[in-house]
C-alpha positions as CSV (number, residue, x, y, z in Angstrom):
1,M,25.0,6.5,51.9
2,L,22.1,8.0,49.9
3,I,23.9,10.8,48.2
4,G,26.6,7.9,47.5
5,A,24.2,5.4,45.8
6,M,22.7,8.2,43.8
7,V,26.2,9.9,42.9
8,V,27.1,5.9,41.7
9,L,24.0,5.1,39.6
10,A,24.3,8.6,37.9
11,V,27.9,7.2,36.5
12,T,26.4,3.7,35.7
13,V,24.1,5.7,33.7
14,L,26.4,7.9,31.7
15,A,28.8,5.4,31.1
16,V,26.0,2.8,29.5
17,G,25.1,5.7,27.9
18,S,28.2,6.4,26.4
19,W,28.7,3.0,25.5
20,L,25.1,2.9,23.4
21,Y,25.5,6.2,21.8
22,T,25.4,5.9,17.8
23,P,26.8,8.4,16.5
24,D,25.6,9.8,12.7
25,E,28.4,8.6,10.1
26,S,29.8,11.2,7.8
27,R,28.1,12.4,4.9
28,A,31.4,11.9,2.7
29,S,32.3,8.6,3.7
30,L,28.1,7.2,3.3
31,E,28.4,9.2,0.2
32,A,31.5,8.0,-1.3
33,K,30.1,4.1,-0.5
34,Y,26.5,4.4,-1.8
35,A,26.4,7.4,-4.3
36,V,28.7,5.5,-6.8
37,A,27.0,5.7,-10.7
38,P,24.5,5.6,-11.5
39,S,23.9,8.0,-8.5
40,D,23.9,11.8,-8.7
41,F,22.1,14.6,-6.4
42,T,19.5,17.3,-7.8
43,D,18.1,20.1,-5.4
44,V,14.3,20.3,-5.8
45,L,12.6,23.0,-3.6
46,G,15.0,23.1,-0.8
47,V,15.6,19.5,-0.7
48,R,18.4,17.8,-2.2
49,F,17.4,14.5,-3.3
50,H,19.6,11.8,-4.0
51,I,18.5,9.7,-7.4
52,R,19.2,7.2,-9.6
53,D,17.6,7.7,-13.4
54,T,18.8,5.0,-15.7
55,G,17.5,4.1,-19.0
56,P,16.7,5.7,-22.3
57,R,15.7,9.4,-21.4
58,D,12.6,9.0,-24.5
59,A,11.5,5.7,-23.1
60,P,8.2,5.4,-20.9
61,A,9.3,6.4,-17.5
62,V,8.6,4.2,-14.2
63,I,9.2,6.2,-10.7
64,F,10.0,4.0,-7.5
65,L,9.0,5.0,-4.2
66,H,10.5,2.6,-1.4
67,G,8.7,2.3,1.9
68,F,9.5,3.5,5.5
69,G,13.1,3.3,6.9
70,S,14.5,2.1,3.4
71,S,16.0,3.7,0.3
72,L,16.6,3.5,-3.6
73,Q,18.7,0.9,-3.5
74,T,16.0,-1.4,-2.5
75,W,14.6,-1.2,-6.5
76,D,18.1,-2.0,-8.0
77,S,17.5,-5.2,-9.3
78,W,14.0,-4.6,-10.6
79,A,15.5,-1.7,-12.3
80,Q,18.4,-3.3,-14.0
81,G,15.6,-5.9,-15.5
82,L,13.7,-2.6,-16.9
83,D,16.1,0.1,-17.9
84,R,16.8,-1.4,-21.0
85,D,13.5,-0.3,-22.9
86,R,12.6,2.0,-20.2
87,R,13.6,5.2,-18.1
88,V,13.7,4.0,-14.3
89,I,13.6,6.6,-11.3
90,R,14.2,6.1,-7.9
91,F,15.5,8.3,-5.2
92,D,15.4,8.5,-1.7
93,L,12.7,10.3,0.3
94,P,13.4,12.8,2.2
95,G,14.2,11.4,5.7
96,F,16.0,8.7,4.2
97,G,19.1,7.7,3.4
98,L,21.4,10.5,1.3
99,T,18.7,12.4,0.6
100,G,18.6,13.0,4.8
101,A,16.6,15.7,5.9
102,D,14.2,18.2,4.4
103,P,15.3,21.5,5.8
104,S,11.3,22.4,6.1
105,G,10.9,19.5,8.6
106,D,7.7,18.8,7.0
107,Y,6.9,15.0,6.1
108,S,3.6,14.9,5.5
109,D,1.8,13.3,2.4
110,P,0.8,16.5,1.3
111,H,3.9,17.8,1.1
112,S,5.3,14.4,-0.3
113,V,3.3,14.5,-3.3
114,A,4.5,18.2,-4.1
115,L,8.0,17.3,-3.8
116,L,7.1,14.2,-6.3
117,V,5.5,16.7,-8.8
118,A,8.4,19.3,-8.5
119,L,11.1,16.4,-9.3
120,M,9.2,15.1,-12.2
121,D,9.0,19.0,-13.3
122,R,13.0,18.7,-12.6
123,L,13.3,16.0,-14.6
124,Q,10.8,16.7,-17.4
125,V,8.9,13.5,-16.8
126,T,5.5,15.3,-17.8
127,R,4.3,11.6,-16.9
128,A,5.2,8.1,-15.3
129,S,4.4,4.6,-14.0
130,V,4.4,5.0,-10.3
131,V,5.4,1.9,-7.9
132,G,5.4,2.3,-4.4
133,N,6.0,-0.2,-1.9
134,S,4.3,0.4,1.9
135,M,4.7,3.8,2.9
136,G,5.6,4.5,-0.8
137,G,2.5,3.1,-1.8
138,R,0.4,5.2,0.2
139,I,2.2,8.5,-1.5
140,A,1.9,6.9,-5.0
141,W,-1.7,6.4,-4.2
142,T,-2.1,9.9,-3.0
143,F,-0.2,11.3,-6.0
144,A,-2.2,9.2,-8.0
145,A,-5.4,10.6,-6.6
146,S,-4.1,14.1,-6.7
147,H,-2.3,14.3,-10.4
148,P,-4.2,12.3,-12.3
149,E,-2.5,13.7,-15.5
150,R,0.6,12.9,-14.2
151,V,0.1,9.0,-13.8
152,D,-0.1,6.4,-16.5
153,K,0.1,3.2,-14.2
154,L,0.2,2.5,-10.8
155,V,1.5,-0.3,-8.7
156,L,1.0,-0.6,-5.4
157,I,3.1,-3.5,-3.1
158,S,1.8,-4.0,0.1
159,P,0.6,-0.4,0.4
160,D,0.5,1.6,3.8
161,G,-3.1,4.2,4.3
162,F,-5.7,1.8,6.1
163,A,-5.9,2.1,9.6
164,S,-4.7,-0.5,12.2
165,P,-4.3,-1.1,15.8
166,G,-2.7,1.7,17.2
167,L,-2.9,3.8,13.9
168,E,-6.2,5.3,13.8
169,Y,-7.5,8.1,11.1
170,G,-7.4,11.7,11.8
171,V,-5.3,10.8,14.9
172,A,-1.3,11.9,15.1
173,Q,0.6,8.9,15.8
174,R,2.2,8.2,19.1
175,V,5.8,7.8,18.6
176,P,7.2,5.2,21.6
177,L,9.7,6.1,24.2
178,M,12.1,3.5,22.1
179,V,11.6,5.3,18.7
180,R,12.3,8.6,20.4
181,A,15.6,7.5,21.1
182,L,16.6,6.2,18.0
183,P,18.9,9.3,17.3
184,Y,21.1,8.6,20.2
185,F,21.3,4.8,20.2
186,L,21.3,2.4,17.5
187,P,22.6,-1.4,17.9
188,K,23.0,-2.9,14.9
189,S,21.5,-6.0,16.7
190,M,18.2,-4.4,17.0
191,L,18.2,-3.1,13.8
192,R,18.7,-6.4,11.6
193,A,16.3,-8.1,14.2
194,S,13.8,-5.5,13.4
195,L,14.4,-6.1,9.9
196,L,13.6,-9.5,9.9
197,A,10.1,-9.2,9.9
198,A,10.0,-7.9,6.5
199,Y,10.7,-11.3,4.8
200,S,9.3,-14.7,4.5
201,D,13.2,-15.8,4.5
202,P,15.3,-14.9,7.1
203,A,17.9,-15.8,5.0
204,V,17.7,-13.1,2.7
205,M,18.9,-10.6,5.7
206,T,22.6,-10.9,5.1
207,D,25.4,-9.3,6.3
208,E,25.4,-6.9,3.3
209,L,21.9,-5.8,3.3
210,A,22.0,-5.6,6.8
211,T,24.8,-3.1,6.7
212,R,23.5,-1.3,3.7
213,Y,20.2,-0.4,6.4
214,Y,22.1,0.4,9.2
215,D,24.5,2.2,6.9
216,M,21.4,4.4,5.5
217,M,19.9,4.8,9.3
218,L,23.1,6.5,10.4
219,A,23.0,8.8,7.4
220,P,23.1,12.5,8.7
221,G,20.1,13.7,10.4
222,V,17.9,10.8,9.2
223,R,16.7,9.2,12.6
224,S,16.0,12.3,13.6
225,A,14.0,12.9,10.6
226,I,12.4,9.5,11.1
227,V,11.0,10.5,14.2
228,T,9.7,13.7,13.5
229,R,8.1,11.8,10.3
230,M,5.9,9.3,12.8
231,A,4.9,12.2,14.7
232,Q,3.2,14.3,11.6
233,Q,1.7,10.8,10.3
234,I,-2.0,11.5,10.2
235,L,-3.7,8.7,8.4
236,V,-7.3,9.7,6.4
237,P,-10.0,7.6,5.4
238,P,-8.4,6.1,1.8
239,E,-11.7,5.6,0.0
240,P,-12.6,8.3,-1.1
241,L,-9.2,9.0,-2.9
242,L,-8.8,5.8,-4.0
243,R,-12.1,6.3,-5.8
244,Q,-10.5,8.8,-7.4
245,I,-7.9,7.1,-9.3
246,K,-8.2,6.9,-12.8
247,A,-5.3,4.8,-13.8
248,P,-5.1,0.8,-13.9
249,T,-3.6,-0.6,-11.0
250,L,-1.7,-3.5,-10.2
251,L,-1.7,-4.8,-6.6
252,M,1.2,-6.9,-5.5
253,W,1.5,-8.6,-2.1
254,G,3.2,-11.4,-0.4
255,D,0.9,-14.0,1.1
256,R,3.4,-14.0,4.2
257,D,3.4,-10.6,4.8
258,A,3.9,-9.9,8.3
259,M,4.0,-6.0,8.2
260,I,1.1,-5.2,6.3
261,P,-1.8,-7.8,5.9
262,P,-2.5,-9.2,2.8
263,S,-5.7,-9.5,4.1
264,N,-5.4,-5.3,3.5
265,A,-5.5,-6.2,-0.4
266,A,-9.8,-6.9,-0.1
267,D,-10.0,-3.2,0.9
268,Y,-8.1,-1.7,-1.8
269,L,-9.9,-3.7,-4.5
270,R,-13.6,-2.7,-3.4
271,A,-12.2,0.7,-3.4
272,L,-10.4,1.0,-6.4
273,P,-12.1,1.4,-9.9
274,N,-9.6,-0.1,-12.3
275,A,-7.1,-2.5,-10.2
276,R,-5.9,-6.5,-9.6
277,L,-4.3,-8.2,-7.6
278,V,-1.3,-10.5,-7.9
279,S,-0.7,-12.5,-5.0
280,L,3.5,-13.5,-4.2
281,P,3.2,-16.9,-2.7
282,H,6.0,-17.3,0.0
283,M,6.7,-14.0,0.1
284,G,7.1,-11.3,2.5
285,H,6.6,-7.8,3.0
286,L,9.8,-6.6,0.5
287,P,9.5,-9.0,-3.0
288,Q,11.8,-6.5,-4.9
289,E,14.5,-7.3,-2.8
290,E,13.2,-11.0,-1.3
291,A,12.8,-12.7,-4.9
292,P,13.7,-9.8,-7.3
293,Q,13.7,-12.3,-10.5
294,A,10.7,-14.1,-9.5
295,T,8.6,-11.1,-8.8
296,L,9.5,-9.0,-11.7
297,P,7.7,-10.7,-14.6
298,A,4.6,-9.6,-13.0
299,L,5.5,-6.0,-13.1
300,Q,7.3,-6.4,-16.8
301,A,3.8,-8.0,-18.0
302,F,1.8,-4.8,-16.3
303,L,3.5,-2.4,-17.7
304,S,4.0,-3.5,-21.0
305,Q,-0.5,-3.7,-21.4
């Protein structure tokens, strides 16, 4: 009787697992859909970067760094408003989008900074204004602290970096079991529900936007890379690095950000020697997606100063 019950249980688990299993999409189909012009690919330190590099080559350069789980498309609306008179560079960070997994398996911040330096060298960009959102903000300010000669101006949009409940300094992040299952199971409805917290207005999460995020998560190797990145994340106290930053800095923060609290802006303002804050009313964690036309002028004004 017990053996029979175990067999039934095993068959049920296998059946449910087969039903929920979410395989990667083919790279060819995703590139045909999302790597259309002006997309390009370039190899840097063994990583094949998916990149969009628009605007006059001799104009001041702006580099955009997206957040965790995102891709270069998050910046497209802002890029269209900037690249008439600026060189606008955005790319999928290693482990995300069509860049995909880093063959080295290293997703630490120092390696991310080294890749950014090498990519700028490959693109022949000596200095640039650097704009980062969330995790991309943490990489941006780490880069600005360690390579001040490469940064004209720094823009941090709800940046990551300070400790929070469950994420301490000097301790590797614990990866929940649900996240470890990510390479095998990813219902679209579950991803969409998790993304809603990033927006103040849930209507922003259209079917088209949800599909883009879902497709980028299904790019080959991305979900495994996400698990690896989370396991490698070790925060360091940010104040000593922030105090080294010489570039003029603009903080942009949605006052309804449910992902990283707007109160963190005060921590950055205390540590950064040359920073000011623009609070974005009725905005969430991704103002460049939620209201690109309403939020772009603050960025344009800062870059033009």
